C-alpha positions as a LaTeX table, in Angstrom:
\begin{tabular}{lrrr}
\hline
Residue & $x$ (\AA) & $y$ (\AA) & $z$ (\AA) \\
\hline
Met1 & 6.31 & 3.99 & 31.44 \\
Ser2 & 7.17 & 5.47 & 28.06 \\
Ile3 & 8.95 & 3.87 & 25.12 \\
Asp4 & 12.48 & 4.91 & 24.22 \\
Lys5 & 12.87 & 7.12 & 21.11 \\
Ser6 & 15.13 & 4.58 & 19.42 \\
Leu7 & 12.44 & 1.90 & 19.66 \\
Arg8 & 9.59 & 3.97 & 18.20 \\
Arg9 & 8.42 & 3.31 & 14.70 \\
Lys10 & 9.03 & 6.22 & 12.36 \\
Asn11 & 5.75 & 5.83 & 10.46 \\
Ser12 & 3.56 & 4.94 & 13.39 \\
Leu13 & 0.60 & 6.90 & 12.03 \\
Ala14 & 1.16 & 5.89 & 8.40 \\
Arg15 & 0.43 & 2.19 & 8.92 \\
Ser16 & $-2.90$ & 0.69 & 7.90 \\
Arg17 & $-5.54$ & 0.31 & 10.55 \\
Asn18 & $-7.77$ & $-2.73$ & 10.78 \\
Val19 & $-10.76$ & $-0.85$ & 12.22 \\
Leu20 & $-12.55$ & 2.01 & 10.46 \\
Thr21 & $-14.54$ & 4.75 & 12.12 \\
Arg22 & $-18.28$ & 4.90 & 11.50 \\
Ala23 & $-17.86$ & 7.85 & 9.11 \\
Glu24 & $-15.17$ & 5.97 & 7.13 \\
Arg25 & $-17.40$ & 2.90 & 6.89 \\
Ile26 & $-20.29$ & 5.02 & 5.60 \\
Lys27 & $-18.01$ & 6.57 & 2.94 \\
Val28 & $-16.95$ & 3.10 & 1.77 \\
Leu29 & $-20.58$ & 1.95 & 1.62 \\
Gln30 & $-21.55$ & 5.07 & $-0.36$ \\
Ala31 & $-18.71$ & 4.45 & $-2.82$ \\
Asp32 & $-19.94$ & 0.86 & $-3.31$ \\
Glu33 & $-23.54$ & 2.17 & $-3.64$ \\
Arg34 & $-24.62$ & 0.06 & $-0.66$ \\
Trp35 & $-25.80$ & 3.01 & 1.45 \\
Pro36 & $-29.44$ & 4.09 & 0.94 \\
Glu37 & $-30.23$ & 7.70 & 1.87 \\
Gly38 & $-31.92$ & 8.14 & 5.23 \\
Arg39 & $-30.57$ & 4.91 & 6.71 \\
Ser40 & $-29.62$ & 4.83 & 10.38 \\
Pro41 & $-25.85$ & 5.00 & 11.01 \\
Phe42 & $-26.18$ & 2.27 & 13.66 \\
Gly43 & $-25.84$ & $-1.44$ & 12.92 \\
Leu44 & $-23.69$ & $-0.97$ & 9.81 \\
Pro45 & $-22.76$ & $-3.98$ & 7.71 \\
Lys46 & $-19.18$ & $-5.19$ & 7.73 \\
Val47 & $-16.73$ & $-3.38$ & 5.46 \\
Arg48 & $-13.51$ & $-4.94$ & 4.29 \\
Val49 & $-10.39$ & $-2.92$ & 5.04 \\
Leu50 & $-7.95$ & $-2.90$ & 2.14 \\
Lys51 & $-4.36$ & $-2.82$ & 3.27 \\
Val52 & $-1.98$ & $-0.87$ & 1.10 \\
Gly53 & 1.19 & $-2.80$ & 0.37 \\
Lys54 & 4.57 & $-1.51$ & $-0.64$ \\
Lys55 & 5.31 & $-1.38$ & $-4.33$ \\
Gly56 & 8.39 & $-3.24$ & $-5.46$ \\
Lys57 & 11.21 & $-1.55$ & $-7.27$ \\
Ala58 & 10.75 & $-1.38$ & $-11.02$ \\
Lys59 & 13.17 & $-3.52$ & $-12.96$ \\
Lys60 & 15.42 & $-1.63$ & $-15.34$ \\
Glu61 & 15.03 & $-2.41$ & $-19.00$ \\
Glu62 & 18.22 & $-3.89$ & $-20.37$ \\
Thr63 & 19.75 & $-2.41$ & $-23.47$ \\
Pro64 & 21.22 & $-4.68$ & $-26.16$ \\
Glu65 & 24.73 & $-3.69$ & $-25.02$ \\
Ala66 & 23.97 & $-4.71$ & $-21.46$ \\
Glu67 & 22.50 & $-8.02$ & $-22.61$ \\
Gly68 & 25.70 & $-8.82$ & $-24.52$ \\
Asp69 & 27.78 & $-8.09$ & $-21.41$ \\
Ala70 & 25.53 & $-10.29$ & $-19.32$ \\
Lys71 & 25.98 & $-13.24$ & $-21.70$ \\
Gly72 & 29.77 & $-13.19$ & $-21.26$ \\
Glu73 & 30.73 & $-11.39$ & $-24.44$ \\
Lys74 & 33.64 & $-9.09$ & $-23.80$ \\
Lys75 & 34.36 & $-5.93$ & $-25.75$ \\
Ala76 & 37.77 & $-5.70$ & $-27.36$ \\
Lys77 & 40.01 & $-3.07$ & $-25.78$ \\
Lys78 & 42.36 & $-1.03$ & $-27.99$ \\
\hline
\end{tabular}
């Protein structure tokens, strides 16, 4: 049985995985300088998987005019 198109996630391949392949684990160990040359690729130590979170929206810097409006000061209309 297949899943309906409307129920599929749009970024199904973009999500973070919680299991790395052996090659990915070796790359992480090499980056951390924990991989000696000539070591067997079997029986690798555990490697923590860092999940990438979404960045929040940047807050806009308020100008002095906007701060005055926010405090309840009204500009005089001519």
